[in-house]
C-alpha positions as CSV (number, residue, x, y, z in Angstrom):
1,M,12.7,-1.2,8.8
2,G,10.3,-1.8,6.0
3,A,7.9,-4.6,5.3
4,N,4.9,-5.4,3.1
5,F,1.2,-5.6,4.0
6,H,-0.1,-9.1,4.7
7,E,3.4,-10.6,5.3
8,Y,4.7,-12.1,8.5
9,V,7.7,-11.0,10.5
10,E,9.4,-12.8,13.4
11,F,11.8,-11.0,15.7
12,V,13.8,-12.1,18.7
13,V,14.5,-10.1,21.8
14,Q,17.4,-11.3,24.0
15,N,17.8,-10.2,27.6
16,R,21.4,-10.5,29.0
17,E,20.5,-8.5,32.1
18,N,19.5,-9.7,35.6
19,F,16.0,-8.2,35.5
20,V,12.9,-8.6,33.4
21,Q,12.8,-6.4,30.3
22,S,9.4,-5.3,28.9
23,W,8.7,-4.4,25.3
24,H,5.7,-2.5,24.1
25,I,4.4,-3.1,20.5
26,D,1.9,-0.8,18.8
27,G,0.4,-1.5,15.5
28,G,-1.0,-5.0,15.0
29,C,-1.7,-8.4,16.3
30,G,0.6,-11.4,16.8
31,R,1.7,-14.3,18.9
32,Q,4.5,-14.6,21.5
33,V,6.2,-17.8,20.4
34,G,6.5,-20.5,23.1
35,L,3.9,-19.1,25.4
36,E,1.0,-19.2,23.0
37,V,0.0,-15.7,24.1
38,K,-2.1,-14.0,21.4
39,F,-2.4,-10.3,21.4
40,D,-4.4,-7.7,19.5
41,Q,-3.4,-4.1,18.6
42,T,-1.2,-3.4,21.6
43,I,1.0,-5.8,23.6
44,L,3.5,-5.8,26.4
45,V,6.0,-8.6,25.9
46,Q,8.2,-9.6,28.9
47,D,11.7,-10.9,28.4
48,Y,12.9,-12.8,31.5
49,P,16.5,-12.5,32.8
50,K,19.2,-14.4,30.8
51,S,16.7,-15.6,28.2
52,W,15.1,-14.6,24.9
53,T,11.6,-14.2,23.5
54,A,10.5,-14.7,19.9
55,I,7.5,-12.8,18.6
56,Y,5.7,-13.7,15.3
57,M,3.4,-11.1,13.9
58,A,1.1,-10.8,10.9
59,L,1.5,-7.4,9.3
60,D,-2.3,-6.7,9.2
61,N,-2.2,-2.9,9.5
62,V,-0.6,-0.5,7.0
63,G,1.4,2.3,8.4
64,M,4.0,2.9,11.1
65,W,4.4,0.4,14.0
66,N,6.5,1.2,17.1
67,I,8.4,-1.4,19.1
68,R,10.0,0.1,22.2
69,S,11.4,-0.7,25.6
70,E,9.2,0.0,28.6
71,N,12.2,0.9,30.6
72,W,12.2,4.7,30.4
73,E,15.9,5.2,30.6
74,R,16.5,2.7,27.7
75,Q,13.7,4.2,25.7
76,Y,15.2,7.6,26.2
77,L,18.5,6.3,24.9
78,G,16.8,5.0,21.8
79,Q,16.0,1.4,22.5
80,Q,13.1,1.2,20.1
81,F,12.5,0.9,16.4
82,Y,9.9,1.7,13.9
83,L,8.4,-0.7,11.3
84,K,6.9,0.8,8.2
85,V,4.3,-1.5,6.6
86,Y,3.8,-0.8,2.9
87,T,0.9,-1.6,0.5
88,P,0.7,-1.2,-3.3
89,S,-2.7,0.5,-3.0
90,K,-2.8,4.2,-2.5
91,S,-5.4,5.0,0.0
92,L,-5.5,7.8,2.6
93,R,-7.5,5.5,4.8
94,D,-4.6,3.0,5.1
95,D,-1.8,5.4,5.9
């Protein structure tokens, strides 16, 4: 998935299982909507059984972000995605 530097992105994680799912986000800072939990650089978001969680993030770091399940079996099966944050400036420092 691609996005631009200094934009905002909101994504929703839905848990239809009977156990808590945890999601790990590397790359930037944001806020877990509804809980007023602010995080910086790395976060572990918990999604409770039979519910959903919304996460609102400012894309404040250029480069590749990784959002993945903390459940190893699900992570192994590919339950993760990468977010590439682009910028119009060409700087080796930013990539």
